[in-house]
N, C-alpha and C positions, 0 to 999 in steps of 0.2 A: 767353233772347230776351223782350221784352216791347215793346210798341207805345209810343212816345214822342209825346206828343200836339202837340209844338212843330211850327210849319208850315215850309215850306222858303222860305230866302231868295231862291230864284231865281238865285243866282250862283256858287253852290258845284260842281254838279255839271254834267257835259258837256250833258246835256239842257236844263237851265235856260238854261246859256249860249249855247247854239247853235240851239236850236230858234225858229221863228218865233214873233213875238209872239201872234199869232192862237190858237197852240198851248198858250202858258203856261197857260190855264185848265184846258186839259185834264191838262198836267203836274201842276197842283196838286191835281186830282180824282183822277188815276191814281196818285200816289205814296203811299207809306206810310213813317213812320219807326219803325225799330225799335233798340233799345238792345241792346248785349250786355256781359257781364261778361268781364273778362279770363279767356282760356283757353276762353270759349264758342266753339262752330263758327257761322259764318255758314252755311256748307254743306258737304257732306261727299262725298268722292272716291266717285263711283258712283251719288250720289243723281240721280233723274230732275231735268233743267233745269224750274226753274216761275219763275223772275225773274232778275234783275241787280240788282247793289248798287252804289250810290256812296257813298264814305266822305264820311260828314258831318263826323264828327269822331273823332279816334283814330288808331289805325294797326294793320293786319292783317297777318300773313305768310299767303302762297299756296304752299303744299307737297303734295308727292307722297309715298307711303309705299311703299318698296322694301326688298327682303331682310327681311320680317318686322317687326322693330321700328325700322328706320332710315327716315330722312325726308330728303328734298330739297327745302329751300327754294327754289321759282321765282322769286319776288319778294316784296318789301314794297311794300304800298300805305297812302297816307295821305289825309288830307284832301283831297277832289276827285278821288280816283282810283276807277276802275271795278274791281269784281271778279265772277265769276261770268259772262265774257263769254266762256270759254274753251267753255263747255258748248255753244254756240250752233252748230247746224250741222245734218250729216245723223244724227247719234247722239246725241240731247239728253238726256246725261247729264253732269256735272261731272267733268272728268279730274283735278282737284286738288281740295283742301280748303281753305278760308280759316277761320284761328282769329284772333280778337282777341287781341293783344298788351296791350291795357289796356282800359278803359271805352271802348266804342264807339258812335257811332251811325250810322245808314246810312239812305239813300235808296233804298226798294225799288220796283222797278217789275216787275209780273207781266210776262211773255215775250210776250204777245198786244199788249199795250200799248206795249212796246217796240219790236215788229216794226211796229206801226203807225206810230209815231213816226218810224222809220227810212223808209218810204215815202213820208213827206209833208214831211219835215224833209231837205232835200238838202245842206245845209250840215253836219248834224250827221252823216248817212251820209259825207260826205268825211271830216269829221275823223275820223271811226271808223276808215275806211279806212287813214288815217295813222298812227293809234294802232297797229293790228294790224301794220302794216309795219315799225313801231319795234320793238313786241315780239318780232317775228320775228328782225329783226336782232339784238337783244338775246340772244335764244335761241341764235342762232348762235354770238353772240361767245363764251357762255358755255361752249358744249359744245367749241370750238376750245381755250379756256382748260384745260377739265378733261381733255383730251387731250394738251395739250403744256405748258402753263405750271406751274411749280414751285407748291408749296402758297403759299409766301412771296409770290410775284408774284399769286396770286390773291387771297390775304389784300389785298395792296395795292389792287388793282384795284376790290375789292369796297368798301373804305374810302374809296374815292375816288368811287364811284359813290354810296356813302350820305352822305358829304359834299354832292355836289352836289345830290342828291334832297331833303335833310332840312336842309342849312344848317347852322348851329352855333347853339349857344346862348350865353346871355352869358357864360358862363365859357371858350368857345372850344372845348367839346366839340362833335362831331357830335350833333345837335336830335334823337337815337333811341337810347334804351338799348338794348344789343345783348347777350344773353347770349353767353357763350363756345361753347355748343353750338350756338345758333342762326346763331353767326357760321360753325360748322364745317359747318352742313348747307347753309347759303347757297353754300359754296364747294366742296363735296363732299369734304371731307376728316374724318378722325376728329377727335375732340375733344383726343385728346392730341397730334397734331401741329399743330392749331391753337393749342393753349395753348402749346407750344414755339416755335413761331415767333412768336407775339406777344412771349412773353418776349425772344426774340432782337432782337425790332423795337424794343422799350424799350430794351435795351442799346445798340442802334446810334443811338437818339437819332430813332428814325423817327416814333413815336407816343408818346402818354403815355395812360396808363389810370387810371381812379379807378372801381372797382367795374364795373358795367355801360357804363360811359361811357369813350368814348376819341375822343382827339383827335389831328388829323394834326399833327404836328410839323415835318415834312420833306417837302412835297409833291413836291419835285423828286425826292427819293429814291425815295419811293413809286412815281413815274412811270418810275423809271428800272427798279426791278424788274419792272413789268409791260411793258416795251418801249415806252413811250410818250416822246414828245418832252416836256422839260420845260416847254414853256408850253402844254402841253394843259389844258384846262379840263374 
């Protein structure tokens, strides 16, 4: 990690977009930009909470370790997303780890400034409440899927969600390079099972793969696998 001297564009992160105009000078003074190399941790599970991070450039995986060397990826974060917020509360430790998937720049606010911002910026507080509600709904959906949905359906759901979040690049692939191991950790399956299901989905012309790139070839077919209507977005 190192400091980045570039300033904030006052439009990428939630704080800049939603705070009162009168609060912007405080935001500019209270934020710090850091850069991380691929594989570096922004923060680690169990560390005391010192602040929160908004992704300014790049992408990050948020994950938990379990059963010694295994991990479960909770979510992926991209430009404009917030990470570190799960540690805010009565137990001020980070319950997850955030790791850079590529070169990443973040806009960092220490916890005291963040709490002060919430107290005086009601629109920011309201949007944060909605964000927590969406995260809770997504977590509950993933728990249900882990318990009841076959692995192939979980892969289909994951790919639809990732395409919705990151969009497609100029070649039609999901604009987010995803290793098979990270996909397995994201859907809560073994690498071997995930690899086998991906090969089946290629044979069934549901997806196309090239290295870490994946393209959705038959969206309606993927939606059927996860029990969603064909017109679901």
